[in-house]
C-alpha positions in Angstrom: 26.8 -16.5 5.7 24.3 -15.6 3.6 23.3 -12.5 1.5 20.6 -12.5 -0.5 19.4 -9.2 -2.6 16.1 -8.7 -3.8 15.0 -5.8 -6.9 12.1 -4.6 -7.1 11.1 -2.7 -10.5 7.2 -1.4 -11.3 7.7 -0.5 -15.2 3.7 1.1 -16.3 2.1 0.0 -13.1 3.7 -3.6 -13.4 6.0 -4.2 -10.1 8.7 -7.2 -11.2 10.7 -8.9 -8.8 14.4 -9.4 -10.4 13.0 -9.1 -13.9 10.1 -12.5 -13.4 6.7 -11.4 -12.6 5.5 -11.0 -9.0 3.3 -14.2 -7.9 -0.5 -12.4 -6.7 0.1 -13.6 -3.2 3.1 -10.7 -2.5 2.5 -8.8 0.2 4.9 -5.6 -0.8 2.8 -2.7 -1.2 5.0 -0.1 -2.5 4.2 3.4 -1.7 5.2 6.3 -4.0 5.1 10.3 -3.0 2.2 11.6 -1.9 0.1 8.6 -2.4 -1.1 7.0 1.1 -3.1 3.5 2.1 -5.1 2.0 5.6 -4.1 -1.3 7.1 -6.6 -2.7 9.5 -5.2 -5.6 11.5 -7.6 -7.7 11.6 -6.8 -10.1 15.3 -6.6 -6.4 16.9 -8.4 -4.0 15.0 -6.1 -1.4 15.1 -5.7 0.5 11.8 -2.3 2.2 10.7 -1.6 4.5 8.0 0.9 3.6 5.6 2.7 6.9 3.7 5.4 7.1 0.6 7.4 7.3 -0.6 8.2 3.3 0.7 7.0 -0.1 0.9 4.6 -1.3 3.2 4.7 -5.3 3.7 2.0 -6.8 5.1 1.7 -9.2 7.8 -1.2 -12.1 7.0 -3.3 -10.5 10.2 -3.4 -7.2 7.4 -5.6 -6.0 5.2 -5.8 -2.9 3.0 -8.6 -0.8 3.6 -11.3 2.8 2.6 -11.9 5.0 4.8 -15.6 5.9 3.6 -16.4 10.0 3.9 -20.6 9.0 3.7 -20.6 6.4 6.3 -17.7 7.0 8.4 -16.4 3.5 9.0 -13.7 2.0 7.6 -14.8 -1.1 4.6 -12.1 -3.6 2.2 -11.4 -2.6 -0.3 -9.4 -4.2 -3.1 -10.3 -2.4 -6.3 -8.5 1.4 -5.0 -6.7 1.1 -1.3 -3.8 3.6 -2.6 -5.2 7.3 -2.3 -2.7 10.4 -3.2 -3.5 13.7 -0.3 -5.3 16.0 -2.2 -3.1 19.4 -2.3 -3.6 22.9 -3.9 -0.8 25.4 -4.4 0.0 28.8 -2.5 -2.5 31.0 -4.0 -4.7 28.9 -4.9 
């Protein structure tokens, strides 16, 4: 039985795999603590939420989307798909 190990490293926002730059077609989304992303299944239309800290691997039928508060709809936006939770300290 062969065992394959993979190491993913994020340095200054640049994702590397085993010291080499990952291809742009990589379907892994790395979510840090307090980050989340909406993921839509294009065949079923269902929307799920990935919450960090975790790595989300998108299938070929999934895409990252944003919720537009003004129109109250989901829209595709490749530029800004990860979002941070908004929190305030106690008594603020």
